N, C-alpha and C positions, 0 to 999 in steps of 0.2 A: 504494500500500500504506500502511495506517495507520502512523504513526511509532512508536506503542507497540503491544505485543503484545495484541491483543484477547482478551477472555475469552469463549470460545464454548462454548455447550452444544449437544451433539449430540442431536437428537431421532431416535432409532434407527428408529422405525416398527415396527408389528406384524409385517409381512411380512418385514422384514430380520431381526428378532429370531427369528422362528419358522422361517423358511425359508432365509435367506441371511445369517448373521451376518458372513461375510467382507466384505460390503458395508459394514457398520458399522466394521469394523477398517480397511478401505480408506479410508473417509471420515476417520477419525481420522488416518491416516497423511498424507493429503493436506492436511488442515487444519493439522497440526503443521508439515509441510513449507512451508506458506504463511506460517508465522509466528504461528500462533494458540496460545493456551493453551486446551486442550480439556478439557472435563468432560462426563461422562455422568450426569445426575441419576438416581439409583436409583429415585426415586419415580414416574418416568414410566410411563404405560401407553399405551392407545390414544388417538388424537386425537379420537375420537368420530365420525369421518366415516361409518362404516357405519350407526350409529344415526341420524345426521342425515339421510342419504339415504333411510332407510327411514321417515322421518317421526316417529321417536321422539325428540322434542326434549328430553324430561325426561332420558333417559339421556345424550344428547349433551351437555346442559348440565352434568351431573354430571362427565362425563369432561373437558370443557373446563375446568371449575373446577379440577380436580385438576392438569391440565396447566399452567394459569396459575400456580398456587401453586408448582409444581415448577420453572418456568423463568423467572420474573421475577427480575431482578437481574443478568442476563448482558448483555454488550454485544450479542451476537447469538445467535439460535437457528437452527441449520442442520439441515436434513433432507435425506437422500439420496432425496428423493421430492417431485416437484412437487405430487402429490396431497395429501399430509399438510401440506406447507407452505402450500398453497392453503387448506386447511380452517382452519388457524390464522390465516393472514393476512387472509382475506376473509370468513370466516363466524363466527368467534368473537364479534366485537363485537355482531353482530345477535342472538346468543343471549341477551344480557344487556340487552336494551332496557328491561327493568323493574327493573334492578339497577344503579344509577349507579356504585357502587363497583367492581363486577366489570367493568362495561363499560369503565371507565377503565383497569383492569388489562389487559383483553383488547385494547384499542386500543394500549396500550404494548407488549404482546407482539407484536401483529400488525406493528407498525412495525419490529421487530427480527428478524423471521423471514424466512429466506432459503432457497431451494433450493440444494443443494450446488454445482453447477457455476456457477450465477450468482454465488454468493458468492465462489467462488475466482477467477473471471474479473473480475467487475465491482468487487468490494470489495477483494480482496487482490491483484489484478493478477497472478495466476499465469500464467506463460507456458511454462516448461520442463516437460518430462515426465521422471520419474525412470527410466523403463525403456522398452525398445522393445516393439513388438508386431508380429509378422510376419503380416500378413493384410490382407484387404479387408473393410471393415465397412460395413453399412448402418445408418443411425441413425434410430430411431423417436422422434418427438416425442409425449410423452404429452399428453392433452387438458388436464389441469389445469396441468401445467407450462407449456405453450404459452399457454393462454388466460387463466389466472389469475395466473401468476407471470412471464410474459414470457420464458420460457426457450426460445430458439431458436438463436441464434448462439453463445452461451457454450460449450456442450459441443463444438461444432464447432471453435471456436478452440482449446480445450484439446487436442482430439484431433489437430488439425493439427500439434501439436508432438511427437507420439509418433513416434519413429523407426520406419520400416518399415511404418507403417499408412497405408492409403489408405481414404478415406471416400467412399462412393457415396450419392447421394440417391435416395430412393424416389419413384416417379412421383406418388403422392398422399400426400405426407409429412404433410399437415395432417389426414388422415382418421383417425378413431378405430380402434383395433384390435378394439373390441367388448367389452372387459372391463367398464369402467365400474362397478366395484364390484358393487353389487347388481343392476345392469342385466343382467349375464350370467346371473343366477339368474332374474330376472323374465321375461326375453325370450331364452331360450337359442337359439332358432332364428335370430333376427336376429343375435345375438352370434356364433354359429358362422359365419354367412355373412360377417360383417364381418371376422373373423379369417382366414377362408379367403382373402378378397380381399387382406388385408394380407400374408399369407404369399406369395401369388402375386407381389405387388410386390417383396417381399424377394428371392425366387428370381430374378426378372427382372434384378436388378442384377448377378448373378453373385457376390455377396459370400459370403464363407465365415463371416462373423460378423455377428450382429445385436446392436446396442448400444442401450440406452435408460436413462433415469434413474428409472424407476418399476417396482418389483417386480411390481405387479399386471399391467401390460402384458407384462413379461418372462415371467412364468409362463404367461399366456394364449397368447402367441405361441410360446413354447417347446413347449407342449403340442401345439399344432396342427402345428408343424414335425415333431415326433416322430411324430405320427399319420400324417403324409404320407411318412414315411421319409426326411426331409431330413437332410443332414449339416451344415447350418448351425449354428454354435455360437452360443449365446445368453448374453450377459453384461451385468451392470450396468456402466455407463460408468465408475464409480469403480474397479472392479477393474482395468480396463485402464490408467487414468490413474495408479493407485498401483503398477502393476507387480506385481499380486498374482494373475495368471492361473495361476500354478503352485500356488497354495494350495488351490484347489478345482476340480473339473471344471466345465464349462459347465452352465448351468441345465438340469435335466432329463436330465443324462448321468451315467453311472456313473464310479467312480473311475479306471478304466483309460483314460478319455478325457482325463486331465490332459495339458496341453501345457506 
C-alpha cells in the first residue's frame, strides 16, 4: 500500500451513471476504505468507446479530449469497468497520433488508469472485506478487463475474503458473453447464442449469484437469465465487496427482491 494517501479520480462510466449508480457509490466506499482520497470530476462524460467501435473516430477523439482534460493531475484514475479502463489505457494515445501535445497527455492518463479490482488488489493491497455475503457466486470475466487490463485473479482474491461467499468457476470462463458493445446490435443472432451459452455455464455451476466487473456484461447476462426464468441474482462485484447488496435489488429485479 502507498505510504501517502493517493488522490484518485473515479471514472463513473455511462452505464453505472444511467443504470446502476450504486456501483459508483460502492467503488467510492471501497477506494476510501483502501486509503484513497477520492474525487469524482463533474466534467466527465462518456469515454468514447461506442463511437470508437463504430468507426466514428472524430466523435471518439472529441470525447477522449474532454476526458483527458477532466482527469489529468490525479495520481490514479479508477473505473469500475475493464471496458472503459481499457479504452482509456490502450486506445486513447492512438487517437492523437497527429497531435503530439494531446498524445503526450493521453499517454500520461493511460499510465495512471486502472480497473477497480486490480487497483484495490495490486496497488492498494486490499485484503479484508467489510461485510459478509451468504451465497454461491459464479464470476464472469469481461473481455476487455481480461485481455486489455489483465484482470483475472484480482477480483477472485478480493472475493475470497468475503465471509460466507463461495466462488465457483465457469466451464468456459474466458469466453465472451456476447455483449461487446455495438456487437450485440450489429450481430444480434450471434450475440443471443453467445449469451445463451454463457447462461447455461452459469446455471451448471449451481451458483445463486453471478458477479462481474462490467455493467455491459451484467445487463446482457441478467436479461437472458430473466428471459429463461432463472432465479440467479446478478450483481456488480463492487456491490458485494462494499457490503452494499441491501441498497438495491439485483440487476434486472424489482425492489421486493432486496436481500
